[in-house]
C-alpha positions in Angstrom: 27.7 31.0 -5.7 24.0 32.6 -4.4 22.6 29.4 -6.2 24.9 27.0 -4.7 24.4 28.3 -1.6 20.6 28.0 -1.4 21.0 24.4 -2.8 23.0 23.2 0.1 20.6 25.2 2.8 17.4 23.0 0.5 19.4 19.7 0.7 20.0 20.5 4.4 16.5 21.1 5.6 15.5 17.9 3.4 17.7 15.9 5.1 16.6 17.4 8.5 13.2 16.6 7.3 14.1 13.0 6.7 15.9 12.5 9.8 12.9 14.0 11.9 10.6 11.7 10.1 12.3 8.7 10.9 12.4 9.8 14.3 8.6 9.8 14.7 8.3 7.1 12.9 10.4 5.2 15.4 8.7 6.7 18.2 5.2 5.5 16.3 6.3 1.9 16.4 7.0 2.3 20.5 3.2 3.1 20.7 3.1 6.9 20.6 0.6 8.6 18.3 1.7 11.3 15.9 0.9 14.0 18.7 2.3 12.5 21.7 5.9 12.3 19.5 5.5 15.9 18.7 5.1 16.7 22.4 8.1 14.8 23.4 10.6 15.5 20.7 9.7 19.4 21.3 10.2 19.0 24.8 13.7 16.8 24.2 14.5 19.9 22.0 13.5 22.9 24.3 13.8 21.5 27.8 11.3 22.0 30.5 7.8 23.8 29.4 4.3 24.5 31.1 1.1 23.4 29.6 0.6 26.3 27.9 4.0 26.9 26.1 3.7 23.7 24.7 0.5 23.8 23.2 1.7 26.9 21.6 4.9 25.3 20.3 3.2 22.4 18.9 -0.3 23.8 17.9 -1.8 21.1 19.8 -5.0 22.2 21.9 -4.4 22.4 25.9 -6.5 20.2 27.0 -5.6 17.2 24.6 -1.8 18.3 25.3 -2.6 17.6 29.0 -4.0 14.4 28.5 -1.1 13.4 26.2 1.4 14.4 28.8 -0.3 12.3 31.2 -0.1 9.2 28.9 3.7 10.1 28.1 4.4 10.1 31.9 2.7 7.0 32.4 5.1 5.3 29.7 8.1 7.1 31.2 8.9 9.4 28.6 8.2 12.5 30.3 8.5 13.7 34.1 6.9 16.7 35.9 8.8 19.2 37.6 7.9 22.3 39.8 10.0 25.2 39.7 8.6 28.6 41.0 5.4 27.3 41.9 4.9 26.5 38.3 4.6 22.8 36.6 6.6 22.0 34.1 7.1 19.2 31.6 10.6 17.9 30.9 11.2 15.1 28.4 13.0 12.3 31.0 16.5 11.1 30.3 17.1 8.6 27.2 17.7 5.7 29.2 13.8 5.8 29.8 13.5 5.4 25.9 15.6 2.6 25.5 13.9 0.9 28.4 10.9 1.4 26.4 12.4 0.1 23.4 13.6 -2.8 25.3 10.3 -3.6 26.8 9.0 -3.5 23.0 11.4 -6.0 21.9 10.7 -8.2 24.7 6.7 -8.3 23.9 7.4 -8.8 20.0 9.4 -11.8 20.9 7.0 -13.3 23.2 4.2 -12.8 20.4 6.5 -14.4 17.9 7.2 -17.2 20.4 3.5 -17.4 21.1 1.8 -16.7 17.7 1.9 -20.4 16.2 0.6 -22.2 18.9 -2.1 -19.5 19.6 -3.2 -19.7 16.2 -3.4 -23.2 16.0 -5.8 -22.9 19.3 -8.0 -20.1 17.4 -8.3 -22.2 14.3 -9.6 -25.0 16.8 -11.9 -22.6 18.1 -13.2 -21.2 14.8 -16.8 -22.0 13.6 -16.4 -25.4 11.7 -20.1 -25.1 10.4 -19.7 -22.1 8.2 -22.6 -20.9 5.4 -22.3 -21.7 2.0 -22.2 -18.3 0.7 -20.6 -15.2 2.8 -20.4 -11.7 1.4 -17.9 -9.0 3.2 -17.6 -5.5 2.6 -14.3 -3.3 2.6 -14.5 0.7 2.6 -11.3 2.8 3.4 -7.5 2.1 2.6 -6.8 0.2 5.6 -9.9 -1.9 5.5 -9.0 -2.9 1.5 -5.4 -3.9 2.5 -6.8 -6.5 4.6 -8.9 -7.4 1.3 -6.0 -7.3 -0.7 -3.8 -9.5 1.5 -6.3 -12.3 1.7 -5.0 -13.1 -1.5 -1.9 -14.3 -0.3 -4.3 -17.3 1.2 -4.6 -18.4 -2.4 -4.2 -22.2 -2.9 -1.7 -22.1 -5.8 -3.1 -19.4 -8.2 -5.0 -16.1 -8.1 -6.4 -15.1 -11.5 -8.7 -12.0 -12.4 -9.3 -8.9 -14.6 -7.2 -5.8 -13.4 -7.7 -2.0 -13.7 -6.3 -1.0 -10.4 -2.8 -2.4 -8.9 -1.8 -2.5 -5.8 -0.5 0.9 -5.7 -3.4 2.3 -6.6 -5.6 0.7 -4.3 -3.1 0.9 -1.3 0.5 2.6 -1.3 3.6 1.5 -3.0 5.1 0.2 0.5 2.2 -2.2 0.9 2.3 -3.4 -2.6 5.9 -4.1 -2.6 5.3 -6.1 0.7 2.4 -8.1 -0.6 4.1 -8.8 -4.1 7.1 -10.2 -2.1 4.5 -12.2 0.0 3.0 -13.9 -3.3 6.5 -14.7 -4.7 7.7 -16.3 -1.2 4.3 -18.6 -1.2 5.0 -19.3 -4.7 1.6 -18.1 -5.6 1.1 -18.0 -9.6 -1.0 -14.8 -10.8 -2.7 -14.3 -13.7 -4.4 -11.1 -15.2 -6.1 -9.9 -18.2 -6.1 -6.2 -18.7 -8.0 -3.7 -21.3 -7.1 -0.7 -23.4 -8.1 1.6 -20.3 -5.0 0.1 -18.7 -2.5 3.0 -18.2 0.2 -0.1 -17.5 0.1 -1.0 -21.0 3.6 0.5 -21.6 6.9 -1.5 -22.6 8.5 -0.3 -19.3 5.8 -2.2 -17.4 6.5 -5.2 -19.5 9.8 -4.8 -18.8 9.6 -4.5 -15.2 7.3 -7.7 -15.0 9.5 -9.6 -17.3 12.7 -9.0 -14.8 11.6 -8.4 -11.6 12.0 -11.2 -9.1 8.8 -10.8 -7.0 6.8 -11.1 -10.8 8.3 -14.4 -11.4 5.0 -16.2 -10.9 3.0 -13.5 -12.5 1.7 -13.5 -15.9 -0.5 -10.9 -17.8 -2.2 -10.7 -21.4 -4.4 -8.4 -23.1 -7.7 -7.9 -24.8 -9.4 -4.8 -26.2 -12.1 -3.1 -24.9 -14.5 -4.1 -27.8 -14.4 -7.6 -26.3 -14.3 -6.9 -22.5 -14.3 -3.5 -21.0 -12.4 -3.8 -18.1 -13.3 -1.0 -15.5 -13.1 -2.7 -12.0 -11.3 -5.4 -10.7 -12.2 -9.0 -10.3 -9.9 -11.6 -8.6 -10.7 -15.4 -8.3 -9.0 -17.5 -6.0 -10.2 -20.8 -3.9 -14.0 -20.2 -3.4 -13.5 -16.2 -3.4 -14.6 -13.9 -5.9 -12.9 -10.6 -4.9 -14.2 -7.0 -6.8 -12.9 -3.5 -5.9 -14.3 -0.8 -8.2 -14.8 3.2 -7.6 -18.1 4.5 -5.4 -18.5 8.1 -4.5 -14.8 9.3 -5.0 -13.5 6.5 -3.2 -12.2 2.6 -3.8 -14.7 -0.1 -2.3 -14.3 -3.5 -2.4 -16.4 -6.9 -1.9 -15.7 -10.5 -1.4 -18.1 -13.0 -2.2 -17.4 -16.5 -0.6 -19.3 -19.2 -2.9 -17.8 -22.4 -4.2 -20.4 -22.6 -7.3 -19.9 -18.7 -8.2 -16.1 -19.0 -8.1 -15.8 -22.0 -10.5 -18.1 -20.1 -12.8 -16.0 -17.0 -12.8 -13.0 -19.1 -13.1 -14.6 -20.5 -16.3 -15.1 -17.6 -18.1 -11.8 -16.1 -17.2 -10.1 -19.0 -18.9 -12.0 -18.4 -21.8 -11.3 -15.0 -22.3 -7.3 -15.8 -21.3 -7.3 -18.2 -24.1 -8.4 -15.6 -26.4 -6.3 -12.8 -24.7 -2.6 -11.8 -26.5 0.7 -11.2 -24.9 1.4 -7.3 -24.0 4.5 -7.5 -26.1 2.9 -8.8 -29.2 0.0 -5.9 -28.6 2.5 -3.3 -28.2 4.4 -4.3 -31.4 1.1 -4.3 -33.3 0.2 -0.8 -31.9 3.6 0.6 -32.7 3.3 -0.3 -36.4 -0.2 1.2 -36.3 1.3 4.4 -35.0 4.0 4.4 -37.3 1.6 4.0 -40.1 -0.6 7.1 -39.2 2.3 9.4 -38.8 3.9 8.1 -42.3 2.9 10.8 -45.1 0.3 9.5 -47.6 2.3 8.8 -51.4 0.9 10.6 -53.9 1.4 9.5 -57.6 3.5 12.1 -59.4 2.3 14.6 -61.9 1.7 13.4 -65.4 2.7 16.4 -68.1 1.6 15.9 -71.7 3.4 17.7 -74.3 1.0 19.5 -76.9 
């Protein structure tokens, strides 16, 4: 009985943490940062507090608390009241939050309406005479997400050598988003992996064969004796895109050069032609494992009568 009670309490705590995180995410989407959201929710839960009290409860330094309260007052989520010669901060009525929400909705609608036209204008303003070659460097998760997202600009196909997946480079939410975008744009993907790839298993094969977003995706295998893949190389349009580890973090490089991209694509096609389907590789590896585990059959002893 005691165990069941503890289990229920843990579940309740987990549920409350999930609710709190959803509220914080909602407030972030309205333009608040993590600390501003924490201040607002604290005032909502505890009522009127002084800056010192608020700083103690949230753990945010008093000077930062003061600055963030000013921001929250500007957008109407916090009010200042005077009580017995003390200045107190108080969460505004929830109608103010609703007003902020509606305001953000209107902004989103306006942006959605204007974007197609603005995009056309910006394209016309872009420099038409661009250099034949340019190299872009990316470092940090947000920066690498931009590099990854550039693959959705591919005209028809992205090919390359894979060591790290979208999940490894960014996160699962972004990985799902970019796979969905590649699927919707019907961009084909062909990739070669090697022995050091952790996704060479039956579960990955089943997932890529049966999951909708992998409809236009193919992958093959080459042993490391032929090509030791220890970083990513992706080729599309006139771009060769690299991702690799450097000083403990993933960094990326994009090279925009048509001649370079054509040669890299040719090298890929040569290796693709000799690479094997993952099902064939796994079947062969399974047989090899069975042979290793099978006991050695020794010939029976021969006895001689004297």
